[in-house]
VEXDREN-799352 format. One record per residue (C-alpha): y, x, z. Coordinates in Angstrom, 2 decimals, m for minus. Layout:
% VEXDREN-799352
@yy = Y | xx = X | zz = Z
...
% end
This chain:
% VEXDREN-799352
@yy = 0.00 | xx = 0.00 | zz = 0.00
@yy = 3.52 | xx = 1.15 | zz = m0.78
@yy = 5.42 | xx = 2.59 | zz = 2.16
@yy = 8.80 | xx = 0.81 | zz = 2.24
@yy = 10.28 | xx = 3.26 | zz = 4.74
@yy = 9.49 | xx = 6.12 | zz = 2.39
@yy = 11.31 | xx = 4.38 | zz = m0.47
@yy = 14.33 | xx = 3.62 | zz = 1.73
@yy = 14.61 | xx = 7.32 | zz = 2.48
@yy = 14.86 | xx = 8.37 | zz = m1.15
@yy = 18.10 | xx = 9.42 | zz = m2.79
@yy = 17.60 | xx = 6.91 | zz = m5.60
@yy = 17.31 | xx = 4.05 | zz = m3.11
@yy = 20.40 | xx = 5.17 | zz = m1.20
@yy = 22.45 | xx = 5.51 | zz = m4.39
@yy = 21.35 | xx = 2.09 | zz = m5.61
@yy = 22.21 | xx = 0.57 | zz = m2.25
@yy = 25.69 | xx = 2.14 | zz = m2.29
@yy = 26.26 | xx = 1.04 | zz = m5.88
@yy = 25.31 | xx = m2.52 | zz = m4.98
@yy = 27.70 | xx = m2.52 | zz = m2.04
@yy = 30.48 | xx = m1.23 | zz = m4.27
@yy = 29.84 | xx = m3.98 | zz = m6.83
@yy = 30.11 | xx = m6.62 | zz = m4.12
@yy = 33.35 | xx = m5.12 | zz = m2.84
@yy = 34.87 | xx = m5.03 | zz = m6.33
@yy = 34.00 | xx = m8.71 | zz = m6.80
@yy = 35.31 | xx = m9.73 | zz = m3.38
@yy = 38.76 | xx = m8.14 | zz = m3.59
@yy = 40.19 | xx = m10.43 | zz = m6.31
@yy = 38.52 | xx = m13.50 | zz = m4.81
@yy = 40.04 | xx = m12.87 | zz = m1.40
@yy = 43.46 | xx = m12.22 | zz = m2.94
@yy = 43.21 | xx = m15.47 | zz = m4.94
@yy = 42.41 | xx = m17.31 | zz = m1.72
@yy = 45.72 | xx = m16.12 | zz = m0.32
@yy = 44.67 | xx = m13.16 | zz = 1.78
@yy = 47.18 | xx = m10.31 | zz = 1.78
@yy = 46.28 | xx = m6.83 | zz = 0.58
@yy = 46.36 | xx = m5.68 | zz = 4.20
@yy = 44.01 | xx = m8.49 | zz = 5.28
@yy = 41.58 | xx = m7.71 | zz = 2.45
@yy = 41.64 | xx = m4.03 | zz = 3.38
@yy = 40.93 | xx = m4.89 | zz = 7.02
@yy = 38.13 | xx = m7.36 | zz = 6.20
@yy = 36.37 | xx = m5.01 | zz = 3.78
@yy = 37.17 | xx = m1.87 | zz = 5.80
@yy = 38.97 | xx = m0.24 | zz = 2.87
@yy = 42.14 | xx = 1.74 | zz = 2.41
@yy = 45.11 | xx = m0.36 | zz = 1.25
@yy = 45.38 | xx = 1.88 | zz = m1.82
@yy = 41.72 | xx = 1.22 | zz = m2.68
@yy = 42.37 | xx = m2.53 | zz = m2.55
@yy = 45.47 | xx = m2.15 | zz = m4.75
@yy = 43.52 | xx = m0.06 | zz = m7.27
@yy = 40.69 | xx = m2.59 | zz = m7.48
@yy = 43.20 | xx = m5.45 | zz = m7.82
@yy = 45.02 | xx = m3.65 | zz = m10.67
@yy = 41.75 | xx = m3.06 | zz = m12.53
@yy = 40.83 | xx = m6.74 | zz = m12.50
% end
């Protein structure tokens, strides 16, 4: 049987996990801004730098 803990420890798994989290963040920023949250609030909620939120918002 496949050892799940072994897979979770691999670099490929970790990179895929981080990439998935980044994709979710990029999708959430514009949605939260459209709902009326300020850039500061979005940064606080998603634990990002204000500049990161601004950059993501500009790219959308």
